[in-house]
C-alpha positions in Angstrom: 11.7 -23.2 8.0 13.3 -19.7 7.2 10.8 -17.1 8.2 12.6 -13.9 7.4 12.2 -12.6 3.9 15.3 -11.4 1.8 16.1 -7.6 1.9 13.6 -5.5 -0.4 14.7 -4.6 -3.8 15.6 -1.0 -4.7 11.8 0.2 -5.2 12.4 2.7 -7.8 14.7 1.2 -10.4 17.0 3.1 -12.5 15.9 6.7 -13.1 12.2 6.2 -13.6 11.4 10.1 -14.1 14.5 10.8 -16.3 16.0 13.1 -13.7 18.8 11.2 -12.0 19.2 13.7 -9.1 15.4 13.7 -8.3 15.3 10.0 -8.7 18.3 9.6 -6.4 16.7 11.9 -3.8 13.5 9.9 -4.0 15.2 6.6 -3.7 16.8 7.9 -0.6 13.6 9.0 1.0 12.0 5.8 0.2 14.8 3.7 1.6 15.0 5.8 4.7 11.2 5.4 5.3 11.3 1.8 4.5 14.0 1.4 7.2 12.0 3.1 9.8 8.9 1.1 9.2 11.0 -2.2 9.0 12.4 -1.4 12.3 8.9 -0.6 13.8 7.4 -3.9 12.4 10.2 -5.9 13.8 9.6 -4.4 17.4 5.8 -4.5 17.0 5.9 -8.2 16.1 8.2 -9.9 18.6 8.4 -13.6 18.4 6.6 -15.3 21.5 7.2 -18.6 23.2 4.7 -21.3 23.0 2.7 -22.9 20.2 1.6 -19.6 18.9 5.1 -19.0 17.7 4.3 -20.4 14.3 1.6 -17.9 13.9 3.9 -14.9 14.6 6.5 -16.5 12.2 3.9 -16.3 9.4 2.9 -12.8 10.3 6.5 -11.6 10.3 7.1 -13.6 7.0 4.1 -11.6 5.3 5.0 -8.3 6.7 8.7 -7.8 7.1 11.4 -7.6 4.4 9.5 -6.7 1.1 7.5 -4.5 -0.8 7.7 -0.8 -2.0 6.5 0.5 1.4 4.5 3.0 -0.6 1.9 3.5 2.1 4.5 3.7 4.9 6.2 6.4 2.8 3.0 8.4 2.6 2.2 8.3 6.3 5.7 9.3 7.1 5.9 12.1 4.5 2.5 13.5 5.3 3.1 13.5 9.1 6.4 15.4 8.4 4.3 18.2 6.9 3.0 18.8 10.4 6.1 18.2 12.5 4.8 14.9 13.8 7.3 12.8 15.9 9.0 10.3 13.7 8.4 7.3 16.2 4.6 8.2 16.2 4.5 8.3 12.4 6.6 5.2 12.2 4.0 3.3 14.4 1.1 4.5 12.1 3.1 3.5 9.1 3.7 0.0 10.5 0.0 -0.4 11.2 -0.9 0.3 7.6 1.7 -2.2 6.4 0.3 -4.7 8.6 -3.1 -4.2 7.2 -1.9 -4.1 3.7 0.1 -7.4 4.3 -2.9 -9.1 5.7 -4.8 -8.2 2.6 -2.1 -9.6 0.2 -1.9 -12.8 2.3 -5.7 -13.3 1.8 -5.7 -12.2 -1.6 -3.2 -14.9 -2.8 -5.2 -17.6 -1.2 -6.5 -20.3 -3.5 -10.2 -19.1 -2.8 -9.2 -15.7 -4.2 -6.4 -14.9 -6.6 -4.8 -18.3 -5.9 -1.1 -16.9 -6.5 1.9 -18.9 -5.4 4.3 -15.8 -5.6 4.5 -12.6 -3.7 7.4 -10.0 -3.4 9.6 -12.5 -5.3 9.0 -15.3 -2.7 6.6 -18.1 -2.1 3.0 -16.7 -0.8 2.4 -17.2 2.8 0.1 -20.1 2.2 2.9 -21.7 0.2 5.6 -21.1 2.8 3.3 -22.3 5.6 -0.1 -23.6 4.8 -3.6 -22.2 4.1 -4.9 -22.2 7.6 -1.9 -20.6 9.0 -2.0 -17.9 6.2 -5.6 -17.1 7.0 -4.8 -16.8 10.7 -1.7 -14.7 10.1 -3.8 -12.4 7.9 -6.5 -12.1 10.6 -3.8 -11.4 13.3 -2.1 -8.8 11.2 -5.3 -7.0 10.7 -6.1 -6.9 14.4 -2.5 -6.0 15.5 -2.8 -3.0 13.2 -5.7 -1.6 15.0 -4.2 -2.5 18.4 -1.2 -0.3 17.4 -3.2 2.6 16.3 -5.1 2.5 19.6 -2.0 2.4 21.8 -0.9 5.3 23.8 2.5 5.5 22.2 0.9 6.3 18.8 -0.6 9.6 19.9 -1.1 11.4 23.3 -4.5 12.6 22.3 -7.1 9.8 22.6 -9.3 11.6 19.9 -6.4 11.3 17.4 -6.1 7.6 18.0 -9.9 7.2 17.6 -9.8 9.0 14.4 -6.9 6.8 13.1 -8.9 3.7 14.0 -12.0 4.9 12.5 -10.5 6.1 9.2 -8.5 2.9 8.7 -11.5 0.7 9.5 -13.5 2.7 6.8 -10.7 2.4 4.3 -10.4 -1.4 4.8 -13.9 -2.7 5.3 -16.9 -3.2 3.2 -16.9 0.3 1.9 -13.3 0.1 1.3 -10.7 -2.5 0.4 -12.7 -5.5 1.3 -15.7 -4.3 -0.7 -13.4 -3.7 -3.6 -12.1 -7.2 -3.5 -15.6 -8.6 -3.4 -16.6 -6.5 -6.6 -13.3 -7.6 -8.2 -14.2 -11.3 -7.7 -17.7 -10.8 -8.9 -16.4 -8.9 -12.0 -14.3 -11.7 -13.4 -15.4 -12.5 -16.9 -18.0 -9.8 -16.9 -18.0 -6.6 -18.8 -17.8 -3.5 -16.6 -18.0 0.0 -17.7 -15.0 2.5 -17.1 -16.6 4.1 -14.1 -17.5 0.8 -12.6 -13.8 -0.1 -12.9 -12.8 3.1 -11.5 -14.9 2.6 -8.4 -13.8 -1.0 -7.9 -10.2 0.1 -8.0 -10.9 3.1 -5.8 -12.2 0.8 -3.1 -9.8 -2.2 -3.4 -6.6 -0.1 -3.8 -7.5 3.6 -3.5 -8.9 3.9 0.0 -5.9 2.6 1.8 -3.6 4.8 -0.1 -5.8 7.7 0.6 -5.8 7.0 4.4 -2.1 6.8 4.3 -1.9 10.3 2.9 -4.5 11.6 5.4 -2.9 9.9 8.4 -0.2 12.4 8.8 -2.9 15.2 8.9 -4.8 13.3 11.6 -1.6 12.9 13.7 -0.7 16.4 13.2 -4.3 17.6 14.3 -4.3 19.5 11.0 -7.2 21.8 9.9 -9.9 20.2 7.7 -8.8 21.9 4.6 -5.2 20.4 4.9 -6.6 17.0 5.5 -8.9 17.2 2.6 -6.0 18.3 0.1 -4.0 15.3 1.4 -7.0 13.0 0.9 -7.4 14.4 -2.8 -3.7 13.6 -3.3 -4.0 10.2 -1.9 -7.2 9.5 -4.0 -5.7 10.5 -7.2 -2.4 8.9 -6.5 -4.1 5.5 -5.7 -6.0 5.6 -9.0 -2.8 6.2 -10.9 -1.0 3.7 -9.0 -3.6 1.0 -9.8 -3.4 1.7 -13.6 0.3 1.5 -13.3 0.0 -1.8 -11.6 -2.3 -3.2 -14.2 0.1 -2.0 -16.8 2.9 -3.9 -15.1 0.7 -7.0 -15.0 0.1 -6.7 -18.8 3.7 -5.6 -19.9 6.0 -6.5 -17.1 7.7 -9.8 -16.3 7.5 -11.9 -13.1 11.1 -11.1 -12.4 10.4 -7.3 -12.4 7.1 -7.4 -10.4 8.1 -10.1 -7.9 4.5 -11.8 -8.6 3.1 -13.8 -11.4 2.7 -11.7 -14.6 -0.4 -11.8 -16.8 -2.7 -13.0 -14.3 -5.4 -10.3 -14.8 -5.9 -11.1 -18.5 -5.9 -14.9 -17.7 -8.4 -14.4 -15.0 -10.6 -12.0 -17.3 -10.2 -9.3 -14.6 -11.8 -5.8 -15.4 -9.1 -3.3 -15.7 -8.7 0.0 -17.5 -5.8 -1.3 -19.4 -8.0 -4.0 -20.8 -10.6 -1.5 -21.8 -8.7 1.5 -23.0 -5.5 -0.2 -24.2 -1.9 0.4 -22.7 -1.3 3.8 -24.4 -4.6 5.6 -23.3 -4.4 3.8 -19.8 -0.9 5.1 -19.3 -2.0 8.7 -20.4 -4.7 8.4 -17.9 -2.4 7.4 -15.2 -0.3 10.4 -15.9 -3.1 12.8 -15.7 -4.1 11.4 -12.4 -0.6 11.6 -11.2 -0.5 15.4 -12.2 -3.9 15.9 -10.5 -2.4 14.4 -7.3 0.5 16.7 -7.3 -1.8 19.7 -7.8 -3.4 19.1 -4.5 -0.2 19.7 -2.7 0.0 23.4 -4.0 -0.6 24.8 -0.5 2.3 22.9 1.1 5.1 24.4 -0.6 8.5 22.8 -1.3 8.0 20.6 2.0 5.7 18.4 -0.1 8.2 17.9 -2.9 8.9 14.2 -1.9 5.2 13.6 -2.3 5.2 15.3 -5.7 8.1 13.2 -6.8 6.3 10.1 -5.6 3.3 11.0 -8.0 5.7 11.0 -10.9 7.4 7.6 -9.8 4.2 5.5 -9.4 3.5 5.8 -13.2 6.9 5.4 -14.2 8.0 2.4 -12.1 8.9 -1.1 -13.3 8.3 -3.0 -10.2 
């Protein structure tokens, strides 16, 4: 069985913002960040000898060679604002991508969203089997925290502890896992817009917010700077999720790399379903603008993060 995924597609597509120069610069920055995190993931998930080889093959299948690497980009760009070493930032970015990959592996399982396609290739449980996919997700999650706790991630034990605690909060019952539970309970039910907003903030937004904050934790930044990046990540995550729901409703399977139209078919609660595409798109654009406003105190060094806010609502994949 082939365990390596194909190279990731160009994440930004043709000129999503309408400014070819800005788009080219963002594409270059995204590609560079993706390359660094891909190398870090490859090094942090070495293939062992023995019967556990199949498990690590499944972990690598899920984590390597695909996706937009949006969260990894956020970690690395926010860390750059504080002069953090690239290697340290890449380790944290890799940990976030492992955590994200675990969530996707479990999300695709028959007991949850039951999706056979992820990032343009068979979901992990289809490429291997359900039991292996569950174990691969479990092992990716624990490996993420192991990486954050390692001395190579930061010389200050307090910084490492803060990273571990913040990622645990973002991904647990009061974050991503809690949001997934609410999402499953909401299928076929009528939720209010505030309820949907909270669901999405937990399921998607908290991990994006952590990714933006992580650079400030690594850089031992003042609380005000960390709060500004948290606000940016919170609003960016909300805009990203609306854009994702628009893609599910309007995009194709070829564009998104996953089965299109599944939200409507499953009766999932989304702002697109409640507000309609045009109002939802306008809301995403407002949130993206709010996200960029949080970066005012960082000057031109934060331009890549500002460009990302525009990109997330204009993307087609």
